[in-house]
C-alpha positions in Angstrom: 3.2 146.2 133.9 1.4 149.4 132.6 1.8 152.5 134.3 -1.2 154.7 134.9 0.2 157.1 132.5 0.6 154.5 129.4 -3.0 153.4 130.8 -4.3 157.0 129.9 -2.5 158.5 126.8 -0.1 157.5 124.4 2.6 159.8 122.6 2.2 160.2 118.6 3.8 157.7 116.5 6.8 158.7 114.2 8.3 156.7 111.0 11.7 154.8 111.1 14.3 156.3 109.3 14.5 155.0 105.9 17.6 156.6 104.0 20.9 158.4 104.9 20.3 161.8 106.7 22.3 164.6 107.6 21.6 167.4 110.5 23.4 169.7 112.6 22.9 168.3 115.9 21.4 164.3 116.6 20.0 163.3 119.9 20.0 159.7 120.4 17.2 158.7 123.2 13.6 159.9 123.0 12.8 160.1 126.8 11.9 163.4 128.2 15.7 164.7 128.4 16.0 164.0 124.8 12.5 165.4 123.5 13.2 168.6 125.6 17.1 168.9 123.9 15.1 168.5 120.3 12.4 170.8 121.3 14.8 173.9 122.7 17.4 173.3 119.8 14.1 173.4 117.1 12.8 176.7 118.7 16.4 178.4 118.6 16.3 177.5 114.9 18.9 174.5 115.2 18.5 171.9 112.6 18.1 168.8 114.8 16.9 165.4 114.8 16.0 162.6 117.2 16.2 158.9 117.0 14.7 156.2 119.0 15.4 152.7 119.5 11.8 152.0 120.5 8.7 154.5 121.0 9.2 158.4 122.4 8.6 158.2 126.1 8.3 154.4 126.2 11.4 154.2 128.8 11.7 155.6 132.2 9.2 158.9 131.2 6.4 156.5 131.3 7.4 155.0 134.8 8.2 158.2 136.5 5.5 159.5 139.3 6.2 162.9 137.3 6.9 165.1 140.4 8.0 168.6 139.2 10.0 170.2 141.7 13.2 171.8 142.8 12.9 170.0 146.2 15.1 167.0 145.4 15.0 165.6 149.1 17.3 167.0 151.8 20.2 167.9 149.2 20.8 171.5 149.8 22.7 171.1 153.3 24.9 168.3 151.3 25.6 170.4 148.7 26.9 173.2 150.7 29.0 170.8 152.6 30.3 169.3 149.8 30.7 172.0 146.7 30.0 175.2 149.1 27.1 177.6 149.1 27.9 179.2 145.5 27.7 175.9 143.8 24.7 174.9 145.8 22.7 178.0 145.1 23.7 177.4 140.9 22.0 173.7 141.6 18.7 174.9 143.4 18.2 178.2 140.8 18.9 175.5 137.6 16.2 173.8 138.8 13.8 176.6 139.9 14.1 177.6 136.4 13.3 174.5 135.2 9.9 174.7 137.0 9.2 178.0 135.7 9.8 176.9 132.3 7.1 174.0 132.7 4.5 176.0 134.3 5.1 178.4 131.0 5.0 175.9 128.7 2.1 173.9 130.4 -0.5 177.1 130.1 -0.8 175.6 126.5 -0.6 172.1 126.6 -3.0 169.7 128.0 -0.8 167.8 130.3 -2.7 167.8 133.6 -0.6 170.3 135.3 -1.5 171.0 138.8 0.3 173.3 141.2 1.2 171.4 144.6 3.2 171.9 147.7 5.7 169.3 148.2 7.4 168.1 151.3 10.0 166.2 152.5 9.5 164.3 155.8 11.6 162.7 158.6 10.3 159.6 160.5 12.5 160.3 163.5 15.3 162.9 162.6 14.4 166.5 163.4 18.0 167.6 163.1 18.2 166.7 159.5 15.2 169.0 158.7 16.8 171.6 161.0 20.1 171.7 158.8 18.1 171.6 155.4 16.3 174.8 156.6 19.6 176.6 157.7 21.2 175.5 154.4 18.2 177.0 152.5 18.2 180.1 154.5 21.7 180.6 153.7 20.7 180.1 149.6 18.0 182.7 150.0 15.3 180.4 149.7 12.4 180.2 152.0 11.1 177.1 152.8 9.5 176.3 156.0 9.0 173.8 158.4 5.6 172.2 159.4 4.8 169.9 162.1 2.5 167.6 160.8 1.7 166.1 157.5 -1.5 164.4 156.2 -0.1 160.8 156.1 -0.9 157.6 158.2 1.8 157.5 160.8 3.9 159.9 162.8 6.7 162.1 161.7 9.4 164.6 163.0 7.9 167.2 160.7 8.5 168.2 157.0 10.2 170.9 154.9 7.8 172.3 152.6 8.5 173.9 149.2 5.4 175.6 147.8 3.8 175.9 144.6 5.5 173.1 143.2 3.8 171.1 140.4 3.0 167.7 139.0 1.7 166.6 135.8 1.1 163.5 133.2 4.4 162.9 131.5 3.4 161.0 128.3 0.7 164.0 127.6 3.4 166.4 127.9 5.7 164.8 126.0 3.0 164.3 123.3 2.6 168.1 123.3 6.2 168.6 123.2 7.5 166.2 120.3 4.4 166.6 117.9 6.2 168.8 115.7 9.8 167.8 115.8 11.9 165.4 113.5 12.0 162.1 115.2 12.7 158.7 114.0 11.1 155.6 116.2 12.3 152.3 116.0 15.5 153.5 114.9 18.4 151.9 117.0 22.0 153.5 116.7 24.3 150.4 115.7 27.7 151.8 115.6 28.8 155.4 116.6 31.9 157.4 115.4 33.0 161.1 115.3 29.9 163.0 113.5 28.3 160.0 112.4 25.6 157.2 113.6 24.9 154.3 111.8 21.6 152.4 112.1 19.7 149.7 110.2 17.9 152.3 108.1 20.5 154.9 107.3 23.7 156.7 108.3 23.3 159.8 110.1 25.8 162.8 109.9 25.7 165.3 112.3 28.4 168.4 113.4 27.3 167.3 117.2 25.6 164.5 118.9 24.0 164.3 122.1 23.1 160.8 123.7 20.2 160.8 126.0 19.7 157.2 126.4 19.4 157.4 130.3 22.5 155.2 130.9 25.4 156.5 128.4 26.1 153.7 125.6 29.8 154.8 125.1 32.2 152.8 127.5 35.5 154.0 126.3 34.7 157.4 127.2 34.0 159.1 130.1 34.0 156.3 132.6 30.5 156.2 133.3 30.5 152.4 134.2 32.5 153.5 137.4 30.7 156.9 138.3 26.9 156.0 138.0 24.8 152.7 139.6 21.3 152.1 139.0 18.3 151.9 141.5 14.9 150.7 141.2 11.5 151.9 143.0 8.2 150.8 142.9 4.7 152.6 142.7 1.1 151.2 143.4 -2.0 153.4 141.8 -4.8 153.3 144.2 -8.4 154.1 144.5 -10.3 154.8 147.2 -7.3 156.2 149.0 -7.0 159.5 150.7 -6.2 163.0 148.8 -2.8 163.9 150.6 -3.1 167.5 149.0 0.5 167.7 148.2 3.6 165.5 147.4 5.5 163.7 150.0 8.7 162.1 150.1 10.8 160.5 153.2 14.4 161.9 153.2 15.5 158.4 153.6 16.2 156.7 150.1 14.4 153.5 151.4 11.2 155.4 152.5 7.8 156.2 150.8 6.5 158.7 148.3 2.9 160.1 148.0 1.1 162.2 145.7 -2.3 162.0 143.8 -3.4 161.8 140.4 -7.0 162.5 139.8 -9.2 160.1 142.4 -5.8 158.0 142.7 -3.4 158.0 145.4 0.5 157.0 144.1 2.3 155.4 146.3 5.9 154.9 145.8 8.9 153.0 147.4 10.7 149.8 148.0 13.5 151.2 146.6 17.1 148.9 146.1 20.2 149.0 144.1 19.3 147.2 140.8 20.3 143.3 141.0 19.9 143.3 144.7 16.9 142.5 147.2 14.5 145.0 148.3 11.2 146.0 149.3 9.5 146.2 146.1 5.7 146.0 145.6 5.5 143.6 148.4 6.3 146.9 150.7 4.1 148.8 149.3 1.1 145.9 149.3 1.6 145.6 153.1 1.6 149.4 154.0 -1.5 149.9 151.8 -3.1 146.7 153.5 -2.4 148.2 156.8 -3.4 151.8 156.3 -5.7 151.9 153.3 -7.6 148.6 153.7 -10.5 149.8 151.7 -8.2 150.9 148.6 -8.1 149.2 145.2 -4.9 148.5 143.1 -5.7 150.0 139.5 -2.0 149.7 138.1 1.5 149.0 139.3 5.1 149.7 137.7 8.6 150.0 138.5 11.2 152.4 137.2 15.0 152.8 137.2 16.9 155.8 138.1 20.7 156.8 137.2 22.6 157.7 140.5 25.7 159.6 140.3 28.6 159.7 142.7 27.7 163.0 144.1 24.1 163.4 144.0 24.5 166.2 140.8 23.5 164.9 137.2 26.2 164.6 134.5 25.4 167.2 131.7 28.0 168.4 129.0 30.5 167.1 127.0 30.9 163.2 127.0 34.5 163.4 128.0 37.2 165.8 127.6 38.4 164.4 124.5 35.2 164.0 122.9 34.5 167.5 121.1 31.1 167.9 119.7 29.8 164.9 121.6 27.3 165.5 124.7 25.6 163.5 127.3 22.9 163.9 129.9 22.4 161.3 132.5 22.4 160.8 136.3 19.1 162.7 137.4 19.1 160.9 140.8 15.5 160.4 141.0 14.7 164.1 139.9 14.1 163.4 135.9 11.6 166.2 135.5 13.2 169.4 136.4 16.7 168.0 135.9 15.6 167.0 131.8 14.3 170.8 131.5 17.6 172.2 132.9 19.9 169.6 130.7 18.1 171.0 127.6 18.6 174.1 128.4 22.1 173.8 129.3 22.4 171.4 126.1 21.3 173.9 124.1 23.6 176.5 124.9 26.7 174.4 124.4 25.3 173.1 121.1 25.1 176.8 120.0 28.6 178.1 121.6 27.1 180.0 124.2 28.0 180.1 128.1 25.6 178.9 130.3 26.1 179.5 133.9 25.2 175.9 135.2 27.9 174.4 133.1 30.9 173.6 135.5 28.3 172.4 138.2 26.9 169.5 135.6 30.1 168.8 134.0 30.6 165.0 133.5 34.2 165.5 134.0 34.1 167.0 137.2 36.2 164.5 140.1 35.1 161.4 140.8 36.7 161.0 144.1 33.6 160.3 145.9 33.0 157.1 148.7 30.2 156.0 146.1 32.9 155.2 143.8 34.5 152.5 145.7 31.1 150.8 146.5 30.6 150.7 142.6 34.2 149.5 142.0 33.4 146.7 144.5 30.1 145.9 142.8 31.9 145.5 139.4 34.7 143.2 140.7 32.2 141.2 142.4 29.9 140.9 139.6 32.9 139.9 137.6 34.2 137.2 140.0 30.9 135.6 140.6 31.3 132.3 138.8 27.4 131.9 137.6 25.5 132.4 134.2 24.2 133.8 132.5 26.2 137.2 132.3 25.2 140.7 131.1 26.5 141.6 127.7 27.4 145.1 128.6 30.5 144.3 131.1 30.2 140.7 131.8 28.8 141.0 135.1 26.8 138.0 136.3 23.1 138.5 136.2 20.6 138.2 139.5 17.2 136.7 138.9 14.4 139.2 139.7 11.6 137.0 141.1 9.2 140.2 141.6 9.6 141.5 137.9 10.5 138.1 136.3 14.0 139.6 134.9 17.3 139.1 134.9 19.2 142.1 136.5 22.8 143.2 136.7 23.9 144.5 139.9 27.0 146.3 138.4 25.6 148.9 135.8 21.7 148.0 136.0 21.1 146.2 132.8 18.0 144.2 132.7 16.7 141.4 130.6 12.9 139.5 130.3 13.0 135.7 131.0 13.2 135.2 127.3 16.7 137.3 127.0 15.4 140.3 125.6 16.8 143.4 126.5 14.5 145.5 128.7 17.1 148.3 130.3 20.7 149.8 129.2 23.3 150.0 129.3 23.5 147.1 127.5 22.3 147.2 123.8 22.0 143.6 122.9 19.7 140.9 124.0 21.1 138.4 127.0 23.1 135.4 125.0 
């Protein structure tokens, strides 16, 4: 199903690689993070190329709700408790800088950029909001608590971040990508140090950045243990109210709201990939109850990589892979995280120090409670005596009746009813 973004814009088309190529930096993956990496490297005068197995912006980027904000739920209180105030401040600062970069770029880009206040609300837990406000105060950021929000249900209040933003992600990526060296329909078949093999030719590069949403190499980094994937759903509704901002429930199973033009984008129904969840049915019931005169104009779903501690993995793929980098695990906050990642990886590629390197390092500790959950899910998937099975690591697939797909509960690979690959980390069709 097409998102409202694919219905209203298309990125430029690029040629397929048809010969061997040598470049300083190769980026694998043409989503927002990969394209921004290529853009920043090119701006820094680095010879770089990007390859995409399908179309630029054709993966998760086209299915986002495109909120450009450094308000990532009620995360600051959590970060202070787990990492301390200094590292929490670095996280907030990195994403705040990312928003400012978008604001500067979008002055000259036609991408429907709009400044909007952002709100995280709680249905019934005021204490959570108070703790987040206290945490933000410790970090020197002046958010505020509002008692009421223009949503069709009562809340305990909301934490407000002023002057955040929203935009059209495909219009933005089209503007960024148009002058870059990009090869579409160019799938990497084999990856070795300094070399990527495709059907069209072999690419030699001093440094390689893997920006494929879920990293495609299993033998390094342990990403199959320290990442899992979540699905969430969106309805675009006409004849629904303007909510005058961007809204998110602090509960991961809650709802989100933003407007695009005359439409309301209603999001929610979240669940771990391969498990049951609310899906579009939950959103339909809500819309029927609260917006009875609204008409649906589009619906879509997205998939997000989730890390063990809520912070993305950006940096060296693993401790033993010099010259190989990755960016993944945006925890549903891919807009500012993509920009922050592009800045950090550009510095790493150029040998420059970056103040956020240790915070986002993929090699930081894995000792988090979510690790046990991920390990159990993988064990259950491997031991379930059913077919079909995922070609990524052999877990039993679950049929997703809402989306007519076969989904892997272990690592989030998805396949169509015909077996064709939809979402990685699998790289081949279902057998």
